[in-house]
N, C-alpha and C positions, 0 to 999 in steps of 0.2 A: 507435358507436365512442366510447370514453372518452378517447382521446388518441392520440399517435403509436404506430404499430405497430412494436414492437421485437422483433427476433428474437435468440435466444441461440444462439451457436455453441459447442459443447462441453458435455458433460454429465458432467464429473468432479465432484469435491467442490465446487469453487467455482461451476462451471457450474450445478449443481443449485440452489445457493442463488440465483443470478441468475434462474433460471427461476421459482423460488418467489416471489421478491420482485417480479419483473416481472408475474407473473400476479395478484399481490395489489395492485399499484399502482393507486390510483384515478385517476391522470392519464395512464396508459399502457395499452397492450394488448399482451399476449404474442402475437406474430404467428406465430411458427414456431420450431422447434428444429432445429438442424443437428447431427447426431450419426451417424457411420457405424457406430458400435459397437452391441453388443447391447442397451445400455440405452435406445437411441433410441425404439423402438416403444412400449414401456411408458410412457415419459414423455410422448410425444406423445398417446397415448390418455388418460392421466390428466388432461392439461391441455386436451385437445380442440383441438389445433392441428396443422397440417401438419408432417410430418417430411421433412427433406432430408438427403441423404447427403453433401453438400459445400456449402461456401460459394458456389462458382461456380453450383451448381444453384439455390440460394436466390436469388441476385442476378438470374439470368436468368428464373426461373419465377414468383417471388413477391417482387418488390423491396420490402423493408420501408422504414420511415422511419428506422430506426436499427438498428445491430447491436451486441450485446455479444459481444466475442471472449473466450471463456474456454477457448481451446484450449491445448495445450502451448506452452511458451515459444518453441520454435523456429518455430512457425507464426504468431506474432504479427505480425511485419513483413509477410509476404506477405499474410496475411489483412487487415491494416489497409490495405495498398496496394490490394487488390482493392476494398475498400469505398470508398476515396477516389476510385479511378478511375471508380466508378459514381455519385459524388456523394452517397454514403450516410454520414451521421455515424456514428462508431464509438467505442465505449467499449472500450478495450483493457485487459484485465487486466494487472496488473503481472507481470513487468517489461514495459515497452512493447516491448522487443525482447530477443533473446538476445545481441546485440552492440551496442555503442555505434554502430558504423557503420551497421548496419541500422536502428536506431531513428532515427538522424539522417535517413536517407533517407525514412522514413515521415513524420517531422515536417515536413521541407522540402516533400515532395509535398503534404501536407495544407495547408500554409500557401500554397503556390502555387495550389492548386485552391480555397482558401477553404472547405474542408470541415472541420467540427469533428472533432477527435480528442481524446478524453479518456483519461486514464490511470486505471486502477482502483485508485488509492490511496484506498480508501474511508474511511480514518480522517480524511481531510480533511472528511468529512461527519458526523463524530462531534460531538455536543453537548459532550462532555468536552473535545475538542481545541479546539473553538470558544471555550469558556470560558478554556482555558489561553492561547490566543492573545490573547484580550481582556486577560487579566491581565498578560501579558508586555508587550504593546504599550502598555498604560496607563502603564508606567513604574514600577509598584508595586514591582518587584524591583530597580530601579536598572539599572545596566549589568550584563548577564549575563556572568559570568566563568567559570563552570564548569557542565558538564552531565554527568550520568551516566545511562546507560540499560542495561537488561538485557532479554533475551528468552531466558529459561531455562524449558524445558519438556521433556516426554518424549513423543516421537511413538511410537505403537504399531507393532509390527513389520509389521502388514498394510498400514500406510500406504505402505510402500515397494514393495508388490507390484503396484500399479495400472500400467496402460499399459506392460507389459513391463519394469517396474522402472526407468523413466527417472529416478526420484527418487534412485537410487543412483549416478547418473553425474554427471560434472561439469556444472554448470548447473542441476542439480535439487536442490541442497542448500539448507540454511537461509539462506545468505547471500542468494541471489537470490529464494528463495521467501518468506522471512520478514523478514530484516533490512532488505530494501529498503523495507518499510512503515515501519519505525522510522526509517530515515534520512530518508525523505520527511517524516515527522511532526516530527522534530527540526529539519529545515531550515525547515519552516513556522513554527517557534517562534523560531529564532535565526539564520536566514539560511544562505547557501550554505557549502559546504565548500571550503576552499582547500588543505588539506594532510592527508594520511592516513599513518598508520603502522599496521601490522597483523601478526598472526600467526594461523595456522589449523592445525587438527589433524583427522585422521580416525582417530585411534587408538582411540576408544571403540567405534565401530561397524565400523571396518575397511573401509568402502566407498571407492571411488575419489573420492568427493566428501567435503567437510568435514562434520564434525558439531559442531565447536566453533571459535569464532573470537573474537579480541579485537582491538579497533580503537581507535586514538586519533585524534580529529579536531581540526583547527583550523578554526574557523568564521570567516566573513568579518568579523564584528564583533570578533574577537579572542578570543572564548571558546574554551576548551579543553574537549574532551569525550571520555569513554571509553565504550565499549560492549562488553558481554560477551554472547555468543550461544552457546547449546548446545541441540540438539534431543534430547539423551540425558540430560538432567538432571532429577532428581526435585525440581523447584522450581516454584513458582507465580508467579514474577516475570516474567510476560509480559503483554502487552496483553490477549490473549484471556481470561486467567484473572483479571485484576484490574479490567477496565473495566466488567464486568457488562452488556455490550451484546449478547453472543451467548450465548444460553441453552444452546447445545450444549456449553459448557464450564462446569465448576463455578466459582463465583465466590469470590474471596478479597479482600474489600474492605479488609482490614488490610494488604495488600501494595501496593507501587507498582513501576512499571517505569521511570519517568523521574523525575529530580530536577534542577531548574534552580536554580542559586544565583547571586544578583546581589549588588551592593554594598549594597542596602537590604533585601533579603529573599530568601526562597526559596520554591519551589513544588514539591510532590510530586504527580505525576500517575500514575494517575487519581483518587486519593483527594481531590485538590484541597486538601491541607493547606498552608495559606499562613502563613508566619511572616515578620513584618516588624518592623523597629525603628521605634518611634514617636519616639524622640529620638536620643540619642547612640549611635553605632554602635560596639559593643564586645562582646566575648564575656563581659564581666561584666554586661551589661545584659540584661534579659528581653525576649523577643519578645512581640508581640501575635499570638496564634494564632487563625486562623479556618479555615473549610472551606466556601467558597461552594457552594451546592446546585446540582446540575445534574440536569435531568430526562433520564434515559437514553432513547435510541431507537436503532433499528437503522441503523447507517451505510450498510449495503448498500441498504436500502430508501430511505434519504434520497438516496443516490447515483443510483438509478434515477429517482426523481422529479426530481432535478436534471437528469439526462440528457434526460428528456422536455421540460423547460423549455428546454434548449439547442437541441434539435431544433426546437422551436416558435419559436426566435429570441427568447425572452423573457429570456435571460440568457447570460452568457459562461461557459465552463468554469471551475470552481473549481480543477481540477487538469488542465491541458491536456497536450498532448504534450511541450511544452518542460519542464514540471515533471517529467514522467516520465523524460525524457532526463537531467535534472540528477541525479535520484536514481540512475539507472542508472550515470551517469558516476562518481558518488561511490563506488558499490560496486565498479565496475570498477577504479577506482584502489585501493580497499581490497584487492581480490583480487590486484592486481599487487604491492602493498606486502607482502602476506603471502607471495607467491611468491618475491619477490626479497630480502625483508628490508630494502629501502630505503624511505626517506621519499619519498612521491610528492606532488609539488606539482600543484595543480589550477588552474594559472594560466589566467584567462580563462573559467573554467567556473562562475562563481558563478551561482546560480539567480536 
C-alpha cells in the first residue's frame, strides 16, 4: 500500500478527474469507485478497483481511509454526514452543501465528531494562488482597496445534458458551480465578505437558472470588489483558460481573471504582473513592473496529496468545512441580493 485508501464517489466530469489524480497520487491509493450509473463498470475495470452502487454500500463493505464526494450538489450534505458518522475523513466537492443550513449541519457534526471535512476548492492548492497570497500578505501592494474578477467562458451545449439536465435548473448554474471557486479564491486573498449587491440574468440561454451575474462585494478589510460571470460568453477571461494549470482547456497567458489594487501597487492574476511604486505614489510616476515566476502544477493532484496528509494526521486542512461554508454563505447572499435587488449585509459571517 502506498498510502491512505481513498474512494471516489461520483463519476461525472469532476469525479473522473478525482479518480484520475487519486490513482496517480504517489502517497495515496485509489480504493474504490462509487457510481450507480452506466459509467461505473468501465471506470472500475480501467482502474482495477471495486465498484459500489452507493456510498452506504462502500462504508459497510469496504470502509476506506477517506472519501472524495464528487456527487451532485444536493447529495453533498447527506454523503458528508454519512462519512462523518462512520469516522471517515471526507473531501466534499464544492459547494459543501446545496443550502447554507445543510452545510452548517455537516460542519458542526464534523467538528463535534472531530472528523476532518475538507471542501474541494482546489484553487487553494494552486502554486499561482499561493504566490499571490504571499505577495498580498507581504504588504507589497499596501492596503488593498479594489478587486476585480471575471469568469467569462462559453460552456458547450452538451454540458447541460448530463444527469437529466440538472445543470439547467436552479442550483446547477455558474454561480454555485463556478463563481463559488472565485469567491473562495478572492476571500483567501483579501478576507471575508461583509456586504453583497448583485444582479443576475437567464436571458441568453433561457434556462430556469442564471447564465450571467454581476456582483459587488465589500470585504472585511474595507476593499470593494466587482465580479462579472457568464457561461455563454465568447471570452477567455476565466481561471481555467488563463492559469495554464488544466490542459483540458486552451491557455491564454496574455489574459487575467483577477486584479488586486492596493495603495502601493497592483497584482494581476494569474499572469502575476506586479506593478509597484518605488517612491512617490502618483499617477505621474512610473511603476516598477515585474512578473514573479511560478512553476505550474495541477491543483487537483496537489489537493489529493494534501488530503492524504490530513488523513495521516500530518497536517490540518488548508480549506476545511468552515471555509467552504463561508464561500457558500457569500454566494447565498449574492443570490439573495440578485433576487431581491437589495444590499445584503453578511454580519458575523466573516471567514
